[in-house]
C-alpha positions as CSV (number, residue, x, y, z in Angstrom):
1,M,-21.5,107.0,51.4
2,D,-18.5,105.6,53.5
3,A,-21.2,105.3,56.5
4,L,-23.6,103.4,54.1
5,L,-20.9,100.9,53.1
6,S,-19.9,100.5,56.8
7,L,-23.4,99.8,58.0
8,L,-24.0,97.6,55.0
9,A,-20.9,95.6,55.3
10,G,-21.7,95.1,59.0
11,L,-25.1,93.7,58.2
12,I,-23.9,91.2,55.8
13,S,-21.3,90.0,58.3
14,H,-23.9,89.1,60.9
15,A,-25.7,85.7,59.6
16,S,-29.2,85.6,59.8
17,P,-30.6,82.5,57.7
18,D,-34.1,81.8,58.0
19,P,-34.4,78.7,58.6
20,P,-33.3,77.9,61.0
21,G,-34.2,81.5,62.1
22,N,-32.1,83.4,64.6
23,E,-31.8,87.2,64.2
24,T,-29.9,87.8,67.7
25,A,-26.5,88.8,66.3
26,I,-27.8,91.1,63.6
27,A,-30.4,92.7,65.9
28,T,-27.8,93.3,68.6
29,Y,-25.6,94.8,65.9
30,L,-28.7,97.1,64.5
31,H,-29.5,98.1,68.0
32,K,-26.0,99.3,68.8
33,E,-25.6,101.2,65.3
34,L,-28.9,102.9,65.7
35,E,-28.2,104.2,69.1
36,A,-24.9,105.4,67.8
37,F,-27.0,107.4,65.3
38,G,-28.9,108.8,68.2
39,F,-32.2,106.9,68.2
40,N,-34.1,105.4,70.9
41,V,-34.5,101.7,70.2
42,I,-36.9,99.1,71.2
43,R,-35.2,95.5,71.0
44,D,-38.4,93.0,70.8
45,E,-37.3,89.4,71.3
46,F,-40.4,87.8,71.2
47,L,-39.2,84.1,71.2
48,P,-35.9,82.7,72.0
49,G,-33.5,84.1,69.0
50,R,-36.4,86.0,67.2
51,V,-36.0,89.7,67.5
52,N,-37.5,92.7,66.0
53,I,-36.0,96.3,66.0
54,I,-38.2,99.3,66.2
55,A,-37.1,102.9,66.3
56,R,-39.2,106.2,65.9
57,L,-38.4,109.5,64.6
58,P,-41.0,111.9,66.0
59,G,-42.7,114.1,63.5
60,K,-44.8,117.3,63.7
61,G,-48.1,115.5,64.4
62,F,-50.0,116.6,61.6
63,S,-50.2,113.4,59.7
64,P,-50.1,109.5,60.3
65,G,-46.7,108.1,60.5
66,L,-44.5,106.8,57.7
67,V,-43.0,103.2,58.1
68,F,-39.5,102.2,56.7
69,S,-39.7,98.7,56.8
70,A,-37.2,95.9,55.9
71,H,-36.5,92.2,57.1
72,M,-33.3,91.1,58.8
73,D,-33.3,87.5,58.0
74,T,-32.0,85.9,54.7
75,M,-32.5,82.6,52.8
76,P,-29.8,79.9,53.8
77,I,-26.7,79.7,52.1
78,G,-27.0,76.1,51.0
79,D,-24.4,73.7,50.3
80,T,-23.0,75.1,47.1
81,R,-19.5,76.8,47.1
82,W,-19.8,80.6,46.9
83,Q,-17.8,82.5,44.6
84,H,-17.7,85.4,47.1
85,P,-17.7,84.3,50.9
86,P,-21.3,84.8,51.9
87,F,-20.7,86.6,55.3
88,F,-17.3,88.4,54.4
89,P,-18.6,91.2,52.2
90,Q,-16.4,91.9,49.2
91,I,-16.6,95.2,46.9
92,V,-15.9,94.3,43.4
93,G,-16.3,97.1,40.7
94,D,-19.5,98.9,41.7
95,K,-21.0,95.8,43.6
96,I,-20.9,94.5,47.0
97,Y,-21.2,90.8,47.6
98,G,-22.5,88.7,50.5
99,R,-25.7,86.9,51.7
100,G,-28.4,89.5,51.9
101,S,-26.7,92.2,50.1
102,A,-29.6,92.8,47.9
103,D,-32.4,91.3,49.7
104,M,-32.4,92.8,51.7
105,K,-29.6,94.2,54.2
106,S,-28.9,97.2,51.5
107,G,-32.6,98.3,52.2
108,I,-31.9,98.3,56.0
109,A,-28.8,100.4,55.6
110,A,-30.3,102.7,53.2
111,M,-33.2,103.5,55.4
112,I,-31.3,104.0,58.3
113,I,-28.9,106.4,56.6
114,A,-31.7,108.3,55.3
115,A,-33.3,108.4,58.7
116,S,-30.2,109.6,60.2
117,C,-29.8,112.5,57.8
118,L,-33.3,113.7,58.7
119,K,-32.4,113.5,62.3
120,N,-29.1,115.4,62.0
121,E,-30.5,118.1,59.8
122,G,-33.3,118.7,62.5
123,L,-35.9,117.9,59.9
124,K,-39.3,116.7,60.9
125,L,-41.8,114.8,58.7
126,S,-45.5,115.8,58.9
127,G,-45.8,112.4,60.9
128,D,-43.4,110.1,62.8
129,L,-40.9,108.1,60.8
130,I,-40.9,104.5,62.0
131,L,-37.9,102.2,61.4
132,A,-39.4,98.6,61.6
133,F,-36.9,95.9,61.0
134,S,-38.5,92.6,61.3
135,A,-37.6,88.8,61.9
136,G,-38.6,85.8,59.8
137,K,-39.9,87.3,56.7
138,S,-38.5,84.5,54.6
139,T,-40.7,81.7,56.3
140,D,-43.8,83.0,58.1
141,C,-43.6,86.6,58.5
142,I,-43.5,86.1,62.2
143,G,-41.9,89.4,63.0
144,A,-44.2,91.3,61.1
145,K,-47.3,89.7,62.7
146,R,-45.8,90.4,66.3
147,M,-45.4,94.2,65.5
148,V,-49.1,94.3,64.3
149,E,-50.1,92.5,67.6
150,I,-48.1,94.8,70.1
151,G,-49.2,98.0,68.2
152,A,-45.9,99.0,67.1
153,L,-47.0,100.4,63.8
154,K,-50.1,102.4,65.5
155,D,-50.9,105.7,64.0
156,A,-49.0,104.7,60.7
157,G,-50.5,105.4,57.5
158,W,-47.9,104.8,54.8
159,L,-45.7,101.8,54.6
160,L,-42.3,101.9,52.4
161,I,-40.7,98.4,52.2
162,S,-37.2,98.5,50.7
163,E,-37.4,95.1,48.6
164,P,-35.2,94.9,45.6
165,S,-37.5,95.4,42.7
166,S,-37.6,96.8,39.2
167,L,-39.2,99.8,40.3
168,R,-42.4,99.1,38.1
169,L,-45.8,99.8,39.5
170,I,-47.8,96.7,39.9
171,N,-51.4,96.1,41.5
172,A,-51.3,92.3,42.0
173,E,-48.9,89.8,43.8
174,T,-49.3,86.0,43.9
175,G,-49.7,84.3,47.3
176,A,-47.6,81.4,48.6
177,L,-49.3,78.2,49.8
178,W,-46.9,75.8,51.5
179,L,-48.1,72.3,51.8
180,N,-46.8,69.1,53.1
181,V,-47.9,66.2,51.0
182,I,-47.7,63.0,53.0
183,T,-48.3,59.1,51.8
184,R,-48.3,56.2,53.8
185,G,-47.1,52.4,52.5
186,S,-46.1,49.6,54.2
187,S,-42.9,48.6,55.9
188,G,-41.0,45.7,55.1
189,H,-37.7,44.2,54.2
190,S,-36.4,45.2,50.8
191,S,-35.5,41.3,50.0
192,A,-39.2,40.7,49.9
193,L,-40.1,42.1,46.6
194,G,-43.5,43.9,46.0
195,G,-45.3,45.7,48.9
196,N,-46.5,49.2,49.2
197,N,-43.6,51.6,48.8
198,A,-44.5,55.2,50.1
199,I,-41.5,56.6,48.0
200,Q,-42.9,55.0,44.7
201,K,-46.2,56.4,45.3
202,L,-44.9,59.9,46.0
203,I,-42.8,59.8,42.8
204,T,-45.7,58.9,40.9
205,F,-47.8,61.7,42.5
206,C,-44.9,64.3,41.5
207,K,-45.1,63.1,38.1
208,K,-48.7,63.9,37.7
209,L,-48.1,67.3,39.8
210,S,-45.7,68.3,36.9
211,R,-48.5,68.3,34.5
212,L,-51.4,69.8,36.8
213,K,-53.1,72.7,35.7
214,L,-54.5,74.8,38.7
215,S,-55.9,77.5,36.5
216,S,-56.9,77.5,33.0
217,K,-57.3,81.4,32.7
218,P,-54.4,83.4,33.2
219,H,-54.3,86.5,35.3
220,P,-53.7,89.7,33.5
221,T,-50.3,90.5,35.0
222,L,-49.5,87.3,37.2
223,R,-50.3,85.0,34.2
224,F,-50.6,81.5,35.8
225,P,-50.0,80.0,39.2
226,S,-46.9,77.6,39.8
227,I,-45.9,74.6,41.8
228,A,-42.6,73.7,43.3
229,V,-41.4,70.5,45.1
230,N,-38.9,72.0,47.3
231,G,-38.5,69.1,50.0
232,L,-38.6,65.4,50.2
233,A,-38.1,63.1,53.1
234,A,-38.5,59.3,53.3
235,G,-37.1,56.1,54.3
236,N,-35.4,54.7,57.5
237,A,-32.9,52.2,56.4
238,P,-31.2,51.0,52.8
239,N,-32.9,47.7,53.3
240,M,-36.3,48.7,54.6
241,R,-39.2,49.5,52.5
242,P,-40.5,53.0,53.5
243,D,-43.9,53.4,55.0
244,Y,-43.8,57.1,55.0
245,A,-42.9,59.7,52.4
246,R,-43.2,63.4,52.5
247,A,-42.8,66.3,49.7
248,T,-43.1,69.9,50.6
249,L,-44.7,72.2,47.9
250,D,-44.6,75.9,47.5
251,I,-47.6,76.8,45.4
252,R,-47.7,80.5,44.1
253,T,-51.6,81.3,43.9
254,L,-53.5,83.7,41.9
255,P,-56.0,86.3,43.5
256,S,-59.0,84.1,42.3
257,M,-57.9,81.1,43.8
258,K,-59.0,79.2,46.9
259,T,-56.9,77.0,49.2
260,D,-59.7,74.1,49.5
261,L,-60.0,73.8,45.8
262,I,-56.5,73.5,45.4
263,I,-56.2,70.6,47.7
264,E,-59.3,69.3,45.9
265,K,-57.2,69.2,42.6
266,L,-54.2,67.7,44.6
267,R,-56.4,65.0,46.2
268,A,-57.9,64.0,42.4
269,I,-54.3,63.0,41.5
270,S,-53.5,60.9,44.6
271,D,-55.3,58.3,46.6
272,S,-57.0,57.7,49.9
273,S,-53.3,57.2,51.6
274,F,-52.4,60.8,50.8
275,S,-52.9,63.8,53.3
276,F,-52.1,67.4,52.9
277,E,-51.0,69.8,55.6
278,V,-51.1,73.5,55.2
279,I,-47.6,74.6,56.5
280,D,-48.2,78.4,55.9
281,E,-50.4,80.6,53.7
282,K,-49.5,84.2,52.4
283,L,-52.7,85.3,50.4
284,P,-52.6,86.7,47.0
285,I,-53.4,90.4,46.9
286,E,-54.8,92.8,44.1
287,T,-55.8,96.5,43.9
288,E,-58.2,97.9,41.3
289,A,-56.0,99.4,38.5
């Protein structure tokens, strides 16, 4: 337990928010710790500051490998004051506090300790055990995509991801469609009343968005899709009418939904000055019960 808590505290103390996205510090720490546990480690820095950590514990070769996977990045800490410092882990009662303590640096620590126990006891699984710790899950899954591209998970047949959950069995998950909604107006001095104010147009769109139904039929387990406005940008000066405004949307989609049809619904509540840009899309998944 001491080794587990020490490892977890070390992980929490290395900031890895995405955005902006930089896993260098935590990857360096993990590399060192895994080598101390006796693992051969691959440190794959595939872009500046973007790093994956991969280690493999050889098995008996009878079965496909088992992947223990977790992401090293966290969500940003925001501007709100934290009750417990985000990067100075504190144990209070039976809980440890800090950014990423649950999602999902605890998962990384648990998987490493489990793998080290197998190694220390000389126990071999039927197939290899692959520790795969990725960059950039919180935004575009860039690290996981990289692992697939270079064949880091080849010969694997099973995948265990230590995300925090209720431990209930589920067979479906919503997708995530991220869009930039951009509208144009006309620039002008604010003392000249009227004009085509891009911000006002975007506000009107967002009001309509709050009443928009993307699906009339609920999914058996996922229920309905959702839309969240999570970013706004507009304006150049206090005395200038804005000719540009942008909203960033996070749309959680059902397995039956298609991106082009979603954008059609958005176009129906806007006008020709609006454009829609797909930032990223993670498709919904469903397995027959």
